[in-house]
VEXDREN-2710 file (C-alpha; in Angstrom, 1 decimal):
% VEXDREN-2710
k/r/px/py/pz
1/MET/75.4/107.1/135.9
2/LYS/76.9/109.6/133.5
3/LYS/76.5/109.3/129.8
4/VAL/78.7/107.8/127.5
5/LEU/77.7/108.1/123.8
6/ILE/80.4/106.1/121.6
7/ILE/80.9/106.6/118.2
8/HIS/82.8/104.3/115.8
9/ASN/82.9/103.9/112.3
10/LYS/83.1/100.0/111.5
11/TYR/85.6/98.6/109.2
12/ARG/84.5/96.8/105.6
13/GLU/85.7/93.5/107.3
14/GLU/85.6/93.3/111.2
15/GLY/89.3/93.3/112.5
16/GLY/90.7/94.0/115.6
17/GLU/90.0/97.8/116.1
18/ASP/85.8/97.2/116.0
19/LEU/86.6/94.0/118.1
20/SER/88.6/96.2/120.5
21/VAL/85.5/99.2/120.7
22/GLN/82.9/96.7/121.2
23/ASN/84.9/95.3/124.3
24/GLU/85.1/98.4/125.3
25/ILE/81.4/99.1/124.8
26/GLU/80.5/96.2/127.3
27/PHE/83.0/97.3/129.7
28/LEU/82.0/100.4/130.2
29/LYS/78.2/99.3/130.6
30/SER/78.8/98.2/134.0
31/GLU/79.5/101.6/135.3
32/PHE/77.9/104.0/132.3
33/ILE/75.0/104.6/130.7
34/VAL/75.9/103.9/127.1
35/LYS/74.5/104.4/123.7
36/THR/76.4/103.7/120.5
37/LEU/76.4/105.4/117.1
38/TYR/77.8/103.0/114.5
39/PHE/78.8/103.8/110.9
40/ASN/79.7/102.0/107.9
41/ASN/81.0/102.3/105.0
42/TYR/78.4/100.9/102.3
43/ILE/77.7/103.4/99.8
44/ASN/73.8/103.3/98.5
45/SER/74.4/106.5/96.3
46/LYS/77.7/106.6/94.5
47/ILE/76.8/110.4/93.3
48/LYS/75.9/111.3/97.1
49/GLN/79.3/109.5/98.1
50/SER/81.2/111.4/95.4
51/ILE/80.2/114.8/96.7
52/TYR/80.7/114.1/99.8
53/PHE/84.6/112.9/99.3
54/ILE/85.0/115.9/97.3
55/LEU/83.7/118.1/99.9
56/ASN/85.7/116.4/102.3
57/LYS/82.5/115.8/104.8
58/ASN/79.8/113.7/105.4
59/LEU/76.8/116.0/106.0
60/GLU/74.3/113.1/106.8
61/SER/76.9/111.9/109.8
62/LYS/76.6/115.7/110.7
63/LYS/72.8/115.4/110.9
64/ILE/72.7/111.8/112.3
65/LEU/75.1/113.0/115.3
66/LYS/73.0/116.3/115.6
67/LYS/70.0/113.8/116.6
68/SER/71.5/111.6/118.8
69/LEU/72.9/114.6/120.8
70/ARG/69.4/116.0/121.0
71/GLU/67.7/112.8/122.2
72/PHE/70.6/111.1/124.5
73/GLN/72.4/114.2/125.9
74/PRO/75.7/112.7/126.6
75/ASP/77.9/113.6/129.7
76/VAL/81.0/112.8/127.1
77/VAL/81.3/111.5/123.5
78/TYR/84.3/108.8/123.0
79/VAL/84.6/109.3/119.9
80/HIS/86.6/105.5/117.5
81/ASN/87.2/105.6/113.8
82/THR/85.5/108.2/111.6
83/TRP/87.0/107.0/108.5
84/PHE/85.5/107.6/106.0
85/LYS/81.2/107.8/106.3
86/ALA/81.9/109.4/109.8
87/SER/84.4/111.9/108.2
88/PRO/85.9/115.1/110.4
89/GLU/82.5/116.6/110.4
90/ILE/81.2/115.5/113.3
91/PHE/84.4/117.0/115.0
92/LYS/82.8/120.4/113.8
93/VAL/79.6/119.5/115.6
94/LEU/80.7/118.5/119.3
95/SER/83.3/121.5/119.1
96/LYS/80.6/124.0/118.4
97/ASN/78.1/122.2/120.9
98/ASN/81.3/122.6/123.7
99/ILE/81.0/119.1/124.0
100/ASN/83.5/117.2/126.4
101/THR/85.1/114.7/124.1
102/ILE/87.8/112.1/124.2
103/VAL/89.2/110.8/120.6
104/LYS/90.4/107.5/120.8
105/ILE/93.6/106.7/118.2
106/HIS/94.4/102.9/117.5
107/ASN/96.6/103.1/114.6
108/PHE/99.0/105.5/112.6
109/ARG/97.5/105.6/109.8
110/TYR/96.8/109.6/110.4
111/SER/100.7/110.2/110.3
112/CYS/100.9/107.5/107.3
113/THR/99.0/110.2/104.9
114/GLN/100.1/113.1/105.6
115/SER/101.6/113.8/102.5
116/PHE/100.8/113.1/98.3
117/LEU/104.4/112.5/98.1
118/LEU/106.1/109.5/98.5
119/ARG/109.4/110.7/99.7
120/LYS/107.5/112.8/102.5
121/HIS/106.1/109.8/103.8
122/LEU/108.7/107.0/103.7
123/LYS/111.4/110.5/104.8
124/ASN/114.8/108.8/104.2
125/ASP/113.7/105.1/105.0
126/GLU/113.4/102.3/102.6
127/ASN/109.7/101.1/104.2
128/CYS/107.3/102.7/106.8
129/SER/107.8/101.3/110.7
130/ALA/103.8/102.4/111.1
131/CYS/101.9/100.8/107.7
132/GLY/104.8/98.9/106.4
133/MET/105.0/100.4/102.4
134/GLU/108.2/100.2/100.8
135/LYS/110.1/102.3/98.7
136/LYS/109.7/102.2/94.8
137/ASN/111.8/104.3/92.6
138/THR/109.3/105.1/89.8
139/ILE/106.2/106.1/92.2
140/LEU/106.2/109.4/93.2
141/PHE/103.1/109.6/94.7
142/ASN/102.1/108.2/98.2
143/LYS/99.2/105.4/96.7
144/TYR/98.4/104.3/100.3
145/PHE/95.5/102.1/98.8
146/PRO/97.4/100.0/96.5
147/ASP/94.3/99.4/94.8
148/SER/93.3/102.7/94.5
149/TYR/94.5/106.7/93.3
150/LEU/91.6/108.3/94.1
151/LYS/91.1/107.0/97.5
152/SER/94.2/107.2/98.3
153/ILE/93.9/111.0/97.3
154/PHE/90.6/111.1/99.8
155/VAL/92.6/109.2/102.7
156/ILE/95.2/111.8/102.4
157/ARG/92.6/115.1/102.5
158/TYR/91.2/113.0/105.1
159/SER/94.0/112.7/107.4
160/LYS/95.8/116.1/107.2
161/LYS/91.9/117.7/108.1
162/TYR/91.9/115.3/111.2
163/LEU/95.7/115.9/112.5
164/LYS/94.7/119.8/112.2
165/ILE/91.8/119.3/114.3
166/LEU/93.8/117.3/116.9
167/LYS/96.1/120.0/117.4
168/SER/93.6/122.7/116.9
169/GLN/91.0/121.3/119.1
170/ASN/90.2/121.2/122.8
171/PHE/89.7/116.9/122.4
172/LYS/91.6/115.1/125.1
173/ILE/93.2/112.0/123.1
174/ALA/93.6/108.4/124.4
175/VAL/95.9/106.3/122.7
176/LEU/96.9/102.8/123.7
177/THR/100.6/103.3/124.7
178/LYS/103.0/105.4/125.8
179/PHE/105.0/105.2/122.8
180/HIS/102.4/106.4/121.2
181/ARG/101.6/109.4/123.1
182/GLN/105.7/110.4/122.5
183/PHE/104.4/109.8/118.9
184/LEU/101.7/112.6/118.7
185/ASN/104.0/114.9/121.3
186/GLU/106.4/114.7/118.2
187/LEU/104.1/115.4/115.8
188/GLY/103.1/118.8/117.5
189/ILE/100.4/117.8/119.8
190/ASP/100.4/119.1/123.6
191/ASN/101.8/116.5/126.0
192/LYS/98.8/117.6/128.7
193/LYS/95.8/116.2/126.7
194/ILE/97.0/112.6/125.6
195/TYR/96.3/110.0/128.0
196/ILE/97.1/106.4/127.8
197/PHE/94.0/104.4/128.1
198/PRO/94.6/100.9/126.8
199/ASN/91.6/98.6/125.8
200/TYR/89.8/96.4/128.1
201/LEU/90.6/92.9/127.7
202/GLN/88.4/90.4/129.6
203/ASP/89.8/87.5/131.4
204/ASN/87.1/84.7/130.1
205/THR/90.3/81.9/130.1
206/LYS/88.0/79.1/132.1
207/ILE/89.2/76.4/130.3
208/GLN/92.5/75.1/131.5
209/LYS/95.3/73.1/129.4
210/LEU/96.8/70.1/131.1
211/LYS/99.9/70.2/128.9
212/ALA/100.7/72.6/126.3
213/LYS/100.8/71.3/122.7
214/ASN/103.8/71.0/120.1
215/TYR/103.4/73.6/118.1
216/LEU/103.4/77.8/118.1
217/VAL/100.9/80.2/116.5
218/TYR/100.8/83.0/114.5
219/ALA/97.3/85.0/114.0
220/GLY/96.8/87.5/112.0
221/ARG/96.9/89.4/108.6
222/ILE/99.2/87.6/106.0
223/SER/101.1/90.5/104.6
224/LYS/104.6/91.5/103.8
225/GLU/104.4/94.1/106.7
226/LYS/103.8/91.4/109.2
227/GLY/107.2/89.3/108.7
228/ILE/105.8/86.3/108.4
229/LYS/108.6/84.8/106.1
230/GLU/110.7/86.0/108.1
231/LEU/109.4/83.9/110.7
232/ILE/108.6/80.6/108.5
233/GLU/112.8/81.1/107.9
234/SER/113.7/81.3/111.4
235/PHE/111.7/78.8/112.6
236/LEU/112.6/76.2/110.0
237/LYS/116.4/77.3/110.9
238/VAL/115.7/76.0/114.4
239/LYS/114.3/73.0/114.1
240/ASN/113.0/72.6/117.6
241/LYS/111.5/69.5/118.5
242/ASN/109.4/68.5/115.4
243/MET/107.7/71.5/116.7
244/VAL/104.8/72.5/114.4
245/LEU/104.2/76.3/113.1
246/LYS/100.1/76.7/112.7
247/ILE/99.3/80.2/111.1
248/ILE/95.9/81.2/111.3
249/GLY/94.6/84.4/109.1
250/ASN/94.5/85.3/105.4
251/GLY/95.6/88.0/103.6
252/PRO/97.8/89.2/100.4
253/TYR/100.2/87.2/100.9
254/PHE/97.9/83.5/102.0
255/ASP/98.4/82.0/98.7
256/GLU/102.1/83.0/98.1
257/LEU/103.3/81.7/101.2
258/LYS/100.9/78.8/101.4
259/ALA/102.6/77.9/98.1
260/LEU/106.2/78.6/98.9
261/TYR/106.1/76.6/102.4
262/SER/104.3/73.5/101.3
263/ILE/105.7/71.2/103.6
264/GLU/105.0/69.2/107.1
265/PHE/105.9/71.4/109.6
266/ILE/103.9/74.8/108.3
267/GLU/100.4/74.8/109.3
268/PHE/98.2/77.3/107.1
269/LEU/94.7/77.0/108.9
270/GLY/93.3/80.6/107.3
271/GLN/90.6/82.7/108.7
272/LEU/88.9/80.8/111.9
273/LYS/86.5/81.8/114.4
274/ASN/87.5/83.8/117.3
275/GLU/86.2/80.4/119.3
276/GLU/88.4/78.4/117.3
277/VAL/91.5/80.8/117.8
278/HIS/91.4/81.1/121.1
279/GLU/91.4/77.4/121.3
280/VAL/94.8/77.0/119.3
281/ILE/96.1/79.6/121.4
282/ASN/95.4/78.0/124.4
283/ASN/97.1/74.4/123.8
284/SER/99.8/76.0/122.0
285/THR/103.8/76.3/123.3
286/ALA/103.7/80.0/122.7
287/VAL/102.6/82.4/120.2
288/VAL/105.0/84.2/117.6
289/THR/105.1/87.5/115.8
290/ALA/108.2/89.0/113.9
291/THR/105.8/92.1/112.9
292/LYS/107.9/94.8/111.2
293/LEU/105.6/97.5/111.6
294/PHE/105.5/99.8/115.5
295/GLU/102.0/97.6/116.1
296/GLY/99.5/99.3/118.6
297/GLN/98.3/96.9/121.9
298/PRO/99.1/93.2/120.6
299/THR/96.3/91.5/120.2
300/LEU/97.2/88.5/119.6
301/LEU/99.7/88.6/122.5
302/CYS/97.3/89.9/125.3
303/GLU/95.0/86.5/124.6
304/ALA/98.3/84.6/124.6
305/SER/99.3/86.0/128.0
306/MET/95.6/85.7/129.6
307/PHE/95.9/81.8/128.8
308/SER/99.0/81.8/130.3
309/VAL/100.7/81.1/126.7
310/PRO/104.3/83.2/126.6
311/SER/104.8/85.2/123.6
312/ILE/107.7/85.8/121.2
313/PHE/107.8/89.2/119.7
314/PRO/109.8/92.1/118.5
315/SER/110.6/95.4/120.5
316/THR/109.0/97.8/118.8
317/GLY/106.7/100.3/119.5
318/GLY/104.4/99.6/122.6
319/ILE/104.3/95.9/122.4
320/GLU/106.5/95.9/125.7
321/GLU/104.4/97.6/127.7
322/PHE/102.0/95.3/127.7
323/PHE/104.7/92.5/129.7
324/PRO/106.6/92.6/132.6
325/GLN/110.0/94.1/132.6
326/ASN/113.0/92.4/131.4
327/TYR/110.9/90.1/129.5
328/PRO/113.3/87.2/128.1
329/LEU/111.3/86.3/125.1
330/SER/111.4/89.5/123.1
331/PHE/113.9/90.0/120.1
332/GLU/115.8/92.7/118.4
333/GLN/113.3/93.8/115.5
334/PHE/114.7/92.6/112.4
335/ASN/117.8/90.5/114.0
336/TYR/116.2/87.2/113.0
337/GLU/119.5/85.7/114.7
338/ASP/118.3/86.9/117.7
339/LEU/114.7/85.6/117.1
340/GLU/116.4/82.1/116.2
341/ASN/117.5/82.3/119.9
342/LYS/114.4/83.2/121.1
343/LEU/112.7/79.7/119.7
344/LYS/115.4/77.5/120.9
345/LEU/114.6/78.7/124.7
346/LEU/111.3/77.3/124.2
347/ASN/112.4/73.9/124.4
348/ASN/112.2/74.3/128.2
349/ASP/108.7/73.4/129.2
350/GLU/108.9/74.7/133.3
351/SER/110.4/78.0/131.8
352/ASN/107.3/78.0/129.4
353/LYS/105.3/77.8/132.0
354/MET/106.7/80.3/134.5
355/ILE/106.9/83.1/131.8
356/GLY/103.2/82.1/130.7
357/ARG/102.1/82.7/134.2
358/SER/104.3/86.0/134.8
359/ASN/102.3/87.0/131.4
360/LYS/98.7/86.5/132.8
361/HIS/99.7/88.1/136.3
362/PHE/100.6/91.3/134.8
363/LEU/98.1/91.4/132.4
364/LEU/95.2/90.8/134.7
365/GLU/97.1/93.4/137.1
366/TYR/97.8/96.3/134.0
367/LEU/94.2/95.9/132.3
368/ASN/92.3/95.6/135.8
369/LYS/88.7/96.7/135.1
370/GLU/88.6/99.1/138.8
371/LYS/92.1/101.0/137.6
372/LEU/90.5/101.3/133.9
373/ILE/86.9/102.7/134.9
374/SER/88.9/105.3/137.8
375/LYS/91.4/106.2/134.9
376/PHE/88.0/106.9/132.2
377/ASN/86.7/108.6/134.8
378/LEU/89.8/110.9/135.3
379/ILE/90.0/111.5/132.1
380/ILE/86.3/112.7/131.9
381/ASN/86.6/114.9/134.4
382/GLU/90.0/116.5/133.6
383/LYS/89.5/120.4/133.0
END
């Protein structure tokens, strides 16, 4: 069995990417000898961390990686997030040692943090489709982190170096969708070294519901770029058979929206455990999102499909790649009249069941374990 070293820098608050990495670790363990090298962004020495930020390299991470390579001697290193503790310095170690390396990219942050100027980030648009940042006439600086200029400067320096590494080094790059591969290609990265490798999702939906309950579900970050206000307004206009909209999650927009829509048909459930979220999804009529972003692999929608629950979503980024062709419940992004029309289609229970079953069949085939293992072996062995 080949040995795979997985490197991932965990986020301060566990999110979808952390869960996806953990799922993939368990998935790969069935066919490979897997060792994990986790970094976290806890700061135990502010002085030392400041030095590493200024240098744009973390010497401790470099030392830890060298030790892991000596002891484990992997056939391949599989790198996920490296911001910020892991740092781009680990790529120098991997390149110098001629290690077979795959870099998996889950989001578009590297693109949003390529410039110190906001106008270069947004180009001629009013907001960014990758991160949701809005155009503000009084701001010149590309303040990616709203709470910190300094942190924004550091992430821009980091991302410039990161993208340069992706372009110049002979690392293999894994992305979740064809859309993301094209996006990278347009940035000047050779298409031949970019592979589509979606996140594995285990079918653990053994509990079957008898009849869907009369509610819709949004689950995720509660922020403006997720289009939750527009979703609520569209939902209220439809007044669909006394349907309720359940909103799961937390974020900077939570308190404002909860105060604004303190009404019978909107329920704010806050943050729930994964098992609780799955139970709510399993018993729902459908899940829905009106995101304003590109998005990668839509965790909420994929989980809904595993429960044979239909999804309503905007045609953007690579979301449609996880659904059958000519999917009837996708809508034109930012066209909220179209969203309302799709919400009205949920009145047909038999149609909902048929769409849900079709979604599950498609996803089980698309994320088939044997196919993904074969694809991973192909990426490893490609010269």
